[in-house]
C-alpha positions as a printed Julia matrix, in Angstrom:
351×3 Matrix{Float64}:
   0.0    0.0     0.0
   1.03   3.62   -0.42
  -1.67   6.27   -0.04
  -5.06   5.55    1.55
  -8.1    7.73    0.83
  -9.61   9.58    3.82
 -13.08  10.98    4.54
 -11.93  14.41    5.73
 -12.98  17.23    3.42
 -13.96  20.86    3.21
 -15.69  23.1     0.64
 -14.66  26.58   -0.51
 -15.99  28.96   -3.15
 -14.0   29.64   -6.33
 -12.04  32.38   -4.53
 -10.84  29.92   -1.84
 -13.17  31.27    0.86
 -14.06  28.3     3.08
 -17.78  27.79    3.54
 -17.65  25.96    6.86
 -15.51  23.95    9.21
 -13.87  20.65    8.27
 -16.44  17.96    7.36
 -19.33  20.49    7.37
 -21.78  20.22    4.45
 -22.95  23.2     2.4
 -26.51  23.99    1.26
 -28.17  26.44   -1.14
 -25.25  26.44   -3.62
 -26.0   28.32   -6.86
 -25.83  26.07   -9.91
 -23.87  28.71  -11.82
 -21.09  28.96   -9.2
 -17.96  26.81   -9.17
 -16.5   25.51   -5.89
 -13.4   23.81   -4.46
 -13.25  20.57   -2.48
 -10.2   19.7    -0.4
  -9.71  15.93    0.12
  -6.98  13.88    1.75
  -4.99  10.64    1.64
  -2.72   9.08    4.29
   0.76   7.73    3.45
   1.49   4.33    5.0
   4.87   3.73    3.35
   7.98   5.71    2.51
   7.78   7.94   -0.59
   4.44   6.62   -1.82
   3.37   7.21   -5.39
  -0.34   7.09   -6.37
  -2.94   8.32   -8.87
  -6.29   9.72   -7.76
  -9.68  10.52   -9.25
 -12.95  11.95   -7.92
 -16.47  10.56   -8.28
 -19.92  12.04   -7.62
 -23.46  10.86   -6.98
 -26.83  12.07   -5.83
 -27.24  10.96   -2.21
 -28.2    7.25   -2.19
 -27.43   6.97   -5.91
 -24.5    5.32   -7.68
 -21.06   6.9    -7.99
 -19.74   7.98  -11.39
 -16.53   9.7   -12.48
 -16.51  13.49  -12.52
 -16.3   14.59  -16.17
 -16.67  17.68  -18.36
 -20.5   17.87  -18.18
 -21.66  15.45  -15.5
 -24.06  16.82  -12.87
 -20.99  17.53  -10.74
 -18.28  18.37  -13.29
 -14.73  19.66  -13.23
 -14.28  23.42  -13.05
 -13.03  25.49  -15.96
 -12.64  29.0   -14.48
 -11.27  28.39  -10.97
  -7.5   28.93  -10.6
  -5.52  26.74   -8.16
  -1.78  26.47   -7.46
   0.14  23.21   -6.97
   2.11  22.8    -3.74
  -0.06  25.23   -1.79
  -1.93  23.11    0.76
  -4.69  24.75    2.78
  -5.28  21.95    5.28
  -4.12  23.89    8.34
  -6.39  26.79    7.46
  -9.14  24.33    6.71
  -8.73  22.81   10.14
  -8.95  19.24    8.85
  -5.43  17.87    9.34
  -2.17  19.11   10.78
   0.52  17.02    9.05
   0.04  17.73    5.35
   3.23  16.96    3.44
   2.24  17.55   -0.19
  -0.65  18.93   -2.2
  -1.97  18.82   -5.74
  -4.48  21.35   -7.07
  -6.64  19.85   -9.8
  -8.67  21.77  -12.41
  -9.95  20.99  -15.9
  -9.82  17.19  -15.52
 -10.42  14.36  -13.05
  -6.98  12.79  -12.55
  -4.05  13.74  -10.31
  -0.77  12.23   -9.13
   0.91  12.39   -5.71
   4.38  11.22   -4.63
   7.07  11.79   -2.0
   4.68  11.98    0.94
   6.35  11.06    4.24
   5.2    7.9     5.98
   2.41   8.78    8.43
   1.72  12.18    6.88
  -1.19  13.29    4.74
  -1.45  14.51    1.16
  -4.1   17.0     0.14
  -5.89  17.13   -3.21
  -7.94  20.22   -4.07
 -10.52  19.82   -6.83
 -12.0   22.71   -8.82
 -15.61  21.71   -9.51
 -18.89  23.02  -10.84
 -22.34  21.84  -11.92
 -23.09  20.52  -15.42
 -26.18  21.0   -17.55
 -28.03  18.08  -15.95
 -27.6   19.27  -12.34
 -30.84  19.48  -10.38
 -32.25  22.1    -8.03
 -32.54  21.19   -4.31
 -30.35  18.12   -4.84
 -27.77  16.87   -2.34
 -24.57  15.56   -3.93
 -21.84  13.36   -2.42
 -18.22  12.95   -3.56
 -15.87   9.98   -3.35
 -12.07   9.99   -3.45
 -10.55   7.04   -5.35
  -6.9    5.91   -5.17
  -6.69   4.26   -8.59
  -3.58   2.16   -7.97
  -5.03   0.35   -4.95
  -8.8    0.73   -5.51
  -8.98   2.52   -2.18
 -12.15   4.62   -1.91
 -13.74   6.82    0.73
 -16.94   8.88    0.62
 -16.14  12.44    1.7
 -17.97  13.67    4.78
 -18.98  16.99    3.25
 -21.93  17.12    0.86
 -23.17  20.04   -1.25
 -26.86  20.79   -1.81
 -27.95  23.02   -4.69
 -30.25  26.02   -4.59
 -34.05  25.72   -4.72
 -35.78  26.19   -8.08
 -36.74  29.82   -8.87
 -40.28  30.7    -7.86
 -42.68  32.8    -9.88
 -44.07  36.13   -8.8
 -47.62  36.16   -7.52
 -48.38  39.88   -7.32
 -51.65  41.16   -8.75
 -51.71  43.59  -11.66
 -54.59  45.87  -12.47
 -55.69  46.71  -15.99
 -57.89  49.37  -17.47
 -59.53  49.8   -20.82
 -59.56  52.59  -23.33
 -59.5   53.02  -27.06
 -55.81  52.18  -27.12
 -55.89  49.2   -24.77
 -54.8   45.79  -25.94
 -56.69  42.9   -24.38
 -54.42  40.2   -25.63
 -55.76  36.71  -25.0
 -53.19  33.96  -24.76
 -54.2   30.43  -25.43
 -50.74  29.01  -25.7
 -48.02  28.14  -23.29
 -45.42  28.75  -26.0
 -43.7   25.83  -24.4
 -40.37  24.57  -25.59
 -40.09  21.11  -26.99
 -36.39  20.36  -26.96
 -36.96  17.51  -29.31
 -36.04  18.17  -32.87
 -39.09  16.53  -34.34
 -42.06  17.44  -32.18
 -43.62  20.58  -30.75
 -44.35  20.32  -27.09
 -45.65  23.86  -27.06
 -49.25  23.62  -26.05
 -51.47  25.95  -27.93
 -54.7   27.32  -26.72
 -56.3   26.31  -23.59
 -58.81  24.11  -22.15
 -61.02  22.79  -20.21
 -63.45  21.06  -18.11
 -61.0   19.95  -15.44
 -59.77  23.42  -14.52
 -61.04  23.71  -10.97
 -58.37  25.11   -8.64
 -59.02  22.39   -6.11
 -57.97  19.57   -8.45
 -55.24  21.02  -10.68
 -51.54  20.89   -9.96
 -48.75  23.06  -11.38
 -45.89  21.16  -13.02
 -42.55  22.03  -11.37
 -40.92  22.25  -14.82
 -43.11  25.18  -15.91
 -43.26  28.82  -14.71
 -45.76  31.05  -16.55
 -46.28  34.76  -15.82
 -47.85  37.85  -17.43
 -48.1   41.6   -17.0
 -48.45  45.08  -18.48
 -45.41  47.36  -18.63
 -44.61  50.92  -19.73
 -41.19  49.7   -20.88
 -40.61  46.24  -22.31
 -38.59  44.1   -19.83
 -35.01  43.58  -21.0
 -34.34  40.27  -19.23
 -36.26  37.09  -18.42
 -37.18  37.87  -14.81
 -40.65  36.54  -13.93
 -43.4   39.05  -14.73
 -45.63  40.76  -12.17
 -48.52  38.26  -12.23
 -48.16  34.49  -12.01
 -50.58  32.23  -13.85
 -53.14  30.68  -11.55
 -53.42  26.92  -11.42
 -56.53  26.87  -13.67
 -54.74  29.12  -16.18
 -52.01  26.49  -16.57
 -54.8   24.11  -17.55
 -56.32  26.64  -19.98
 -53.16  26.73  -22.1
 -52.75  22.98  -22.37
 -55.34  22.54  -25.14
 -56.75  24.63  -27.97
 -60.33  25.52  -27.05
 -62.34  28.53  -25.92
 -60.69  28.98  -22.5
 -57.98  31.62  -22.65
 -55.68  33.62  -20.39
 -56.16  37.38  -20.8
 -53.86  40.33  -20.15
 -54.96  43.95  -20.69
 -52.9   47.1   -21.11
 -53.42  50.8   -21.81
 -50.59  52.66  -23.55
 -48.28  49.88  -22.33
 -46.98  46.49  -23.44
 -48.97  43.31  -22.84
 -46.46  40.53  -22.11
 -46.7   36.79  -21.52
 -43.59  34.92  -20.33
 -43.22  31.11  -20.36
 -40.34  29.19  -18.77
 -39.96  25.46  -19.37
 -37.34  23.07  -17.99
 -35.86  20.32  -20.16
 -33.65  17.31  -19.43
 -30.62  18.57  -21.41
 -29.3   21.63  -23.23
 -28.59  20.25  -26.7
 -31.98  19.47  -28.28
 -33.5   21.77  -30.9
 -36.28  24.08  -29.72
 -39.8   24.29  -31.14
 -42.1   27.19  -30.17
 -45.78  27.74  -30.8
 -48.32  30.3   -29.57
 -51.99  30.65  -30.45
 -54.0   33.67  -29.33
 -55.74  36.85  -30.37
 -55.94  40.55  -29.52
 -58.63  43.22  -29.74
 -55.88  45.49  -31.05
 -55.23  44.31  -34.6
 -51.68  43.12  -35.32
 -51.97  45.18  -38.5
 -51.88  48.2   -36.18
 -49.4   46.83  -33.61
 -47.25  43.77  -34.33
 -47.33  40.7   -32.04
 -43.88  39.17  -31.42
 -42.84  35.67  -30.32
 -39.32  35.77  -28.83
 -36.8   33.49  -27.13
 -34.21  34.52  -24.52
 -30.52  34.09  -25.39
 -28.68  33.37  -22.13
 -25.29  33.99  -23.74
 -26.05  37.53  -24.92
 -28.63  38.15  -22.14
 -31.08  39.46  -24.71
 -34.37  38.6   -26.43
 -34.45  37.43  -30.04
 -37.52  37.49  -32.27
 -38.42  34.08  -33.71
 -41.55  35.12  -35.61
 -44.05  37.99  -35.64
 -47.53  38.83  -36.98
 -48.45  42.18  -38.53
 -51.19  40.97  -40.88
 -54.02  39.57  -38.73
 -57.09  41.64  -37.88
 -58.55  42.41  -34.46
 -60.24  39.67  -32.43
 -59.0   37.05  -34.87
 -57.12  33.93  -33.73
 -53.53  33.73  -34.95
 -50.72  31.22  -34.49
 -47.02  32.06  -34.26
 -44.55  29.18  -34.49
 -40.87  28.68  -35.17
 -37.81  26.6   -34.35
 -34.27  27.19  -33.07
 -31.71  24.74  -34.46
 -28.42  26.69  -34.39
 -26.33  27.23  -31.22
 -29.24  25.87  -29.2
 -27.23  25.71  -25.96
 -27.21  29.52  -25.96
 -30.91  29.44  -25.1
 -30.72  27.05  -22.14
 -30.15  28.65  -18.75
 -28.72  26.86  -15.72
 -30.87  23.83  -14.94
 -31.91  23.59  -18.65
 -34.59  26.29  -18.41
 -35.74  27.99  -21.62
 -37.63  31.32  -21.63
 -40.04  32.48  -24.35
 -42.42  35.41  -24.49
 -45.17  37.0   -26.57
 -45.78  40.74  -26.45
 -47.73  43.53  -28.16
 -47.58  47.28  -27.62
 -50.96  48.87  -26.85
 -50.65  52.1   -28.8
């Protein structure tokens, strides 16, 4: 034997600020933020020489190697320095004889550790596209040469899923008001061949006592003097029955009024990955003719932090149903936010 994996560990942020004492778990970690894990191995022979790797799992799941885009993946922007152990500051172990700082891959090598002393391995880590909200993750240190493994005592739990706003918005009517009725969730399909975007609404089973909001959907609406520049949830959340209304194309619709403002509907849908093509579809109508004020269907680009128009309508008359649909097949990962959320919106200016 040479080096034996230990359970001691500690978590820091990407700037090497420790988040708790040795062996203390961390909760509420943002999916977009990288982090550092310090792990340890004990030398039980003179000048040991061993290779290490790190594995991850959801608590009670099966361990898998950390890779470039696993749920827990290796970091790409955190900077670490070899030979700079932090164990004493971390308060885990006193006799640390060597250290390796690992970033951009999942393999490291240690040698020349004195018999009876410890070696420290720091890992720069982050969360991949499949990482889940409110999920607790465990890590395991593996000494490859001897198949020695230990589950680290610290775990990291991710942030809760974003919640939608529930504030009420008032609307008034005048000659220039737009009472835009949405009958579509403009939902994103993330499969290249089918549209999961539910058009118009429905339905007989829309009582608030029996419906249930899917955790992978967040729908909001509002009226605004200035068009929102980002994809923050709008001022009024859909009610539970309104989620049902937009599942099917029928006479039930979700309405938003505005006077000398923009009527806006915002739909957020969560997918299982960030590589599938996107298919969008909206069906609705407005009492302000699109021939007078264009209706736009847009998708949010998370790379540029801006909205892009997919399709628009400036030909339909007032109070006439219209359908806007389109696809995104190029650089699709630009439109997936952390957690594989995609944001789409429909808006019209009441002028």
